[in-house]
Structure formats: structure tokens, C-alpha cells
N, C-alpha and C positions, 0 to 999 in steps of 0.2 A: 757680624752679628745684624747687621742689615738688613741684607739679603735675606737672610734668614727670617725676619718679621713681615716681609714686605710680601711675602707666599700667600700665608693665611689673610692678608688683607684684599691680594686682591680678587683671592678665591670667595670671598664674602662678598666683595663690589660685584665680579662677575657672577652670582648667587643672585642677591638685590635685584641686579639690570634685567636679567633673564625673569624673575618674578615678575616687575613690574614691564614688561614686553607684553610674557603669557599675560595677567591680568588685560590690558590693554585687550589685545587680541581678544580673546574671548568676550569681553563685555562689548564687542564690536557686530558677535556672530548674530545677535538678534537685530542690530542697526537693519531697518526699512523692512523686516519683515512684519506680517500681518498677523497677528495675536488668532489663535482658533477660538478664544472664548470670545471674542469681541465680537464675531459673527455669531452665535451663538444664540438659537430663539427658544422659545419656551418649552416643554415639553409637553404638547397636546396632540389632540389627534387629525386635526383640523390646516386649511389652509388659511391666508388670509393674505388681506388686497385694501388697500385706501382710494379714495378717489375723494378728491373737494374737503370737506370737515367727514365724509361718512369713512368708520374705519369697521370692514369687518374679519372681524374673528373667529378662528377654530369652526371655519367652517367644515362639514364632511357629514356623509352616510350614516347615520347610525344601524349598525348590523343588527337584522331583524331579533326581537327575543320575545314573539309572539307571534301564533298562528296568523294573527289580521295580516302581518309585514310578510314581504318574502324580495330577493332580490334577484328572484327570477325574473324570464323575459313578461311580460305581463303581472308581474307585481307589482306592491307599491314600498316606500320605503320614508323612514323619516329623515329630515334635512335638520342638522343642527347647527348653529349657528350665534352668533355674536354682533349686532349692528349697534355700535357707537356714532352720536353725533358730539365729533369734537368741536361744533362750534360754540364759540358762549353768549350768541346773541340769536341766531336762527334755530326756527322748526326745520324739519322733516319730513318725511315721510316714505315710508316704502308703497310704491305703485304696485309691483309684481314679480313673480319669480318665474324662468322659464329656462329648458334647456331639450338640447334636442333629444336626450337620453333618455324624456320622459313626455308621454303621452299628453298630460297636465300635471298642474301644480294645483295643492288645495292649501289656503291659507285660513286659519281659524283664528280669529283675535280675541284670545282668553280676556284680553284684560280692557277688549273695543274698543280696542285703536291702534293704528300701524303709525301715529306719527313718533316721531323722537324728538323731544324737546332740549331743547341746549343744555347740555354735558346730561344725557341720560342714555337710552340702550332699550332697542329691542332684542331679544332673545329667543331662540326656538331651540328644543333640543328634548333627549328623552334618558336621564330621569329627570335630569334639572340642567341649570344652566349655568356655568362655570363664569362667571364676568371677567373678563381681563384687566392688570390693573392700571393702564390707561382709565376703564369704564368709570364711568360717574357711580352714585348712589343707585337710581332710579330706572331701575329693569322690567318693559314690561315684556307677558310674555305671548306667544305666537304657539299656532301647531303649523307643521308644516310637513305637506306631505308631496312625495312625489308618484304620481299617479300610472300605472300602465307604462313599467319599466322597459326599456329596448335593451337590446344583447348589449354586454360593454360594462356594463355596473355592478363590478368585482370586486373583492376584495384584495390589495396591489397597484389599482388601478384609478385612472382618476378621468372627470369629464366636466365639461366646461357647462356652469349654471351661470345664468344672467340675474342678477338683480338691480330693480328698476328704482330709482329713488328719485320722488321730484324736484327736488336738486340738485342732488349729485349725479343724478342722470343712470345710467347700465355701467355696473359694475361685473366684469366678467370673470371669475374663481375658475380655477382647477380644482374640483371639488375630489378628496381620497373617498376610500368605503371604510370602513371601521372593518379590521379582521375578523373581530369575533371572538368567541372564547377556542374555538378549535376553526380551522380550516382544511375540507374536506382536499385530500389528496388526487392532483390529478393526475395519471399516470397514460404513458403514450409507449408504441415498439420501442421507442428509443431510452426511457426511464431505466434504471440498474434495478435489473433482480435483487428486491431484497429479503426474497422469504427462504434462500439456504443462508442456513448455519456456515459461519466464516472459519 
């Protein structure tokens, strides 16, 4: 009679031991791994860079939405960005923007200043400037146009743009171009023939 009672107890003890072992093994599966969500960034169009107290956010070329702008060689395009002064005490100022992919860069101060006061920002873009979470309440607006564009300014590609600040110095950003509402399909002799029905 004792032998008959021992068997179910052993089975239960074995099941409990296996469950405990499985729990330990499964809980250790993620140990030492880096979560994908820990490194995700906000879903914005542009690139970012930080140097000194200046944080450049959402830097991108706005896809042309009027006849005034074109990303074809020789054309002009708007540059969008937010430059945040993270300092609590020191003022900085945007001195210039340049790129080897543009003949020149025109900066128009809408608010009459390129200074960035402590915990304030400069913004450029069309139709408006989206201020990132770390940006303060005060944003001065600019119009920035890349003139006489060179070959290589295309949706899906990036090109270097150098921002020069009075205190933070030069900050180089690899700037992407907005894809726009529809991207033209470029075909070559290697492209598959999609005209025939299957």
C-alpha cells in the first residue's frame, strides 16, 4: 500500500521540478540581450546630431511641393531642422550652413535673429517646425534654401551638410531627402518587365 502511494507523489514532485527548471531556463533567455525598443528613436523624417550644447533634430530636405523648388541638378530645395540649445546659461548662434551638394545656402531670419538663447531653439522647415520633446518653449524661425543643387540629392540618399555655430563649432549631419507623395520609378535593362500579365 505504501508503494502505491509513493508513485503519484514522485510524479508530482518530478512535474514540479521540471516546471521550476523550465521557468529558470526561460527567464534566463533574455539575459544579456538588448531590447529593440530600448534603441528605437522617434518616427521623424530627418537625421540628428549633437555637439556641445547644440542638438540638431529632424534634419532633412523637404520634398519640393511647388514649382519654386526642384531636387534636379541646378534646382533649389528647402532644408528643415530644429537646433536646440541645451545649455541653461550660455547663448549660441548659427553662423552658417554649407554643403558640397549645393552651390550656396541662403538663410532668411524670419524672427530677425540666428541666436539661440539658453533652453531655446531655432527651427526651419515647411510647412511648420515640429519641436522635439527636449526642445524648450521658445523657437525662432528661419527659411533655409539649398541653391544650385548638385547631382546626388535624391529621395533615399543622404548627403553631408555642415552647420557652423558660434560656440558649438561645426556639426556635420548626413541629411536625407523626403520621399514625397510619389517616387518616380527608374527602370533599366535589368529591371523586370511588369507590363505583361501573369
